[in-house]
N, C-alpha and C positions, 0 to 999 in steps of 0.2 A: 046613290052610293058612289064613293070615290072610285075612279077608274085608273088607279096607278098600275103600271105594268107589273105583273106578278114576279117577273125576274128581278125587279128592283128590290123586292123584299128579301131576296137571296144574295144581295150584292156582297154582304159580309158573312163570313162563317159565324155560326151561332156560338158566341163565346161561352166557355164553360169555366166560370170563376167560382171559387168557393164562397165568395162574398155575395150577398144578396143586395141588389141595387134596384131602386124604384125611380122611375121618371115621373116627375110632377109637372103638370102643365096647367098653369093658372089661367082661368078664362071667365072672369066675372062679367056680367052682362051690362052693368051700368057705366060704361065708359063715357066720358064727357066730351073730350075733344073730337073723337070720331065715334059716331053712333054705331053700336054693334061692331066695334073694331075687331074683336077676336074672331068674328065670322066673315069679315070682309074678304072678298075673293081676290086672290092673286094667282096668276097662271090657272085660272078657272077652278081653283079650289080655295076653301076658306082657310084663314090663317091657322086655325087649330088643326086642320087637316094636314098641313105641311109639317107642323110640329110632331103630330102623332106618327106620320109616315116615316120621318127621319129617325125618330126614336126607335121604331120597330125595325127599321133597316139596320140599325147599329148592332142589333143582336145582344145588347148588354143587359137589358132589363127584364127582371122577373115580371114586372107589371108596368104599364103605362097608364097613369091615373090622371084624369082631368078633374081639376077642382073648379067647379062652377056652381053658381046659384040659380042657373037657368035650365028649365026642362027642355027648352028649344036647343040650347047649346049642347046639352047632354045627348039629345037625340042625334045631332050632327056628329058629335065626337064618337059615338058608338058605331056609326056608319063607316067611320074611318079606322075602326079597330081599337079605339081607346076604351078604357074602362071608367065608368062613372058609378061606383057602387053606392054613392050617396051624394046629396047636394050640399053645397057649402051654405051655412046659415047666413041670412041677410045681414046680421049684425057684424059679421066680419067680411062683408063683401062691398063695403062702401069705399069712397075715394080716399078716406083717411086710414083705412085698415092697413096694417103693416104685414109684411110677409110672414113673420113668426106666427101670427095668429092662425092663418089658414094652413101653413105647413104643419105646425104642431097639432092642430085639430085633425088634419088628414092622417098623419102618422099614428096618432093615438086611436083614431077611429078604426084604421086598418088593423092595428094590433088587437083590438077587441074582437075583430072579425077573424083573427087567427093568422094574420099576415105580419111578419116582422122583417125588418131590413137592416143592413149594416150601413148603407150609404143612400143618399138621395141626390138626384139631379133636379135642377129647376130649368125647364126649357120653355121660355116664354114665347107665346104665339106671335108676338110682334116682331120676331126675327125670322122671316120666312126663307132667308138664304142660308141659314145654318144647315150644314149637311151631316149625314150619318158619319162620314169619314172624320169630320172635325170632332164630333161627339166622342168617338173612339180615341182619337188623338189626345183629347183633353183627359180622358180617363187614364190612359197610359202614363201621361206626365204626372198626374196626381198620385198614382200608385208608386212611382219611382221615388217619391219623397215620403219616407216612412213617418216623418214627424208632422207632415201637413195635416191640418184638420179640415181645411177648406181650400177650394180652387175657385177663382173668380175671373171671368173674362174681362179684360181691360184693353185700353188703347191709349196712346199718347194724346193728352189733351191739347187741343189747338189754342185754347185760352189758358194763360198761366195766371194763377191766383196772386202771384207776386206783382202782377201789373193791374190788379183789380182795386176798386175803391168803394167806399161806403159814404153816403151823404149824412151829415148831421148838422142841424141848425144852420143850414145855408152854405156849409163848407163841405169839402170832401177830404177824406183821409185814407191812407193805404189800408187795405184789408189785412195785409200781413206786413210786418216790419222786419226787414232784413237788410243788412248793409254789406257791401263788399268794396274794398279799397276806399272806405269812407263815403261810399255813394249809396243812396237808397235803392232798393231793388227795382222800383218802378222807373228808374233812370238807366238801368243796365240793359245791355243787349240780351235778347232772349236766350242765346246759347250759353250765357254765363250763369243762368239760373237753373235750379234743380229741375230735372225732368218730372213732369207731373202726369200721373195716370188717372184716367177716368173710367169707371165701370161701364160696361154696355150690357145689353140684354141677351147676348149670345147664349151663355150658359153659366151655371154655378153648380159646384159639387160640394157636399159636406158629409162628414160622418154623422150618423144618426144621433150619437151621444152628445153632440154640441147643443142640441135642442134643450136637453135637460140640464147640461152643465152650465151653459151661458144664457139660457132663455132668449136666444136669438138664432138666426139661421147660419151664422158664420162663427167659426172658431177664432182662436187668437193667432194661430199659425196659418196664414193665408198665402198661397202661392199664386202668382199671376199666370194667366193664359192669354196669348195674343192671337185671336182669330185674324184671318186676312181681312182687308178693308171691306169687301163686299159682305162677308159674313158677320160683320159688326153693324151692318145696316139695321136700324131699328125704326119701326113705324109708330109714331106717337102723334103726329099732326097730319091734317089733310094734305099738306104739301109733300110729306114723305111718300104718300101713295102716288102722287103725281110724278115725283122724281123717279120712283121705282118703275112706273109704267113707261116713262121716257127711256130709261135704261133698257127695258125689255124691247121697246120698239126699235131702238138703235142697235139691238142685238149685242149690247155690251155684256148682258147676262142671258143665260138660257134657262128654260124651265127645268126645275129639279124634280 
């Protein structure tokens, strides 16, 4: 069982909001690039353990639900204090399954069990450096914007699509066509081009009603949230784990 210090779970006061919020942690077992990625150990704990721990430390959630198709993953998640009231069907747990499928399935299933919520967070295990403090910070920003339907963690993209190309019949052409001072965007300095944001796996928040209204996990009014650089770190490839271990060894980051 996870041996997180008990005082860490009391780091934040238990928030008393009238809204009901559920944390959803997706952890399907059939990852392709990294075998058993979601239970890979970082800081001596599996990735799903870090996600569960920080969710519980935040004090925000009525429930911390792990969506998995694996009994092995479910057993690990429960040891860390997560709830796995049911397994995710295999048909929505493959590499082409989209988020709406498992989120909608989970929320509907919980509702049948008598649990309803106003908002959901998605806290992906592949982001082990995301902290409870950041989870709370994102929630507070979301609640300040009364019109917002969704909040999504983003960062400035290092690669600008205005300088990207596609190949066709032996030639290349710009992915996006934009001109400034009669010059195509691919010949312009990067600073003169629009700032492009890319989503990361840190966190997402949405109102529950967007699922029924839009048949997707995001609403139309989406506000950005900018985690710090380390908390935007996402594990998708074996090299990502190697880099993270180098950062740990060099003490650029500390165990959470």
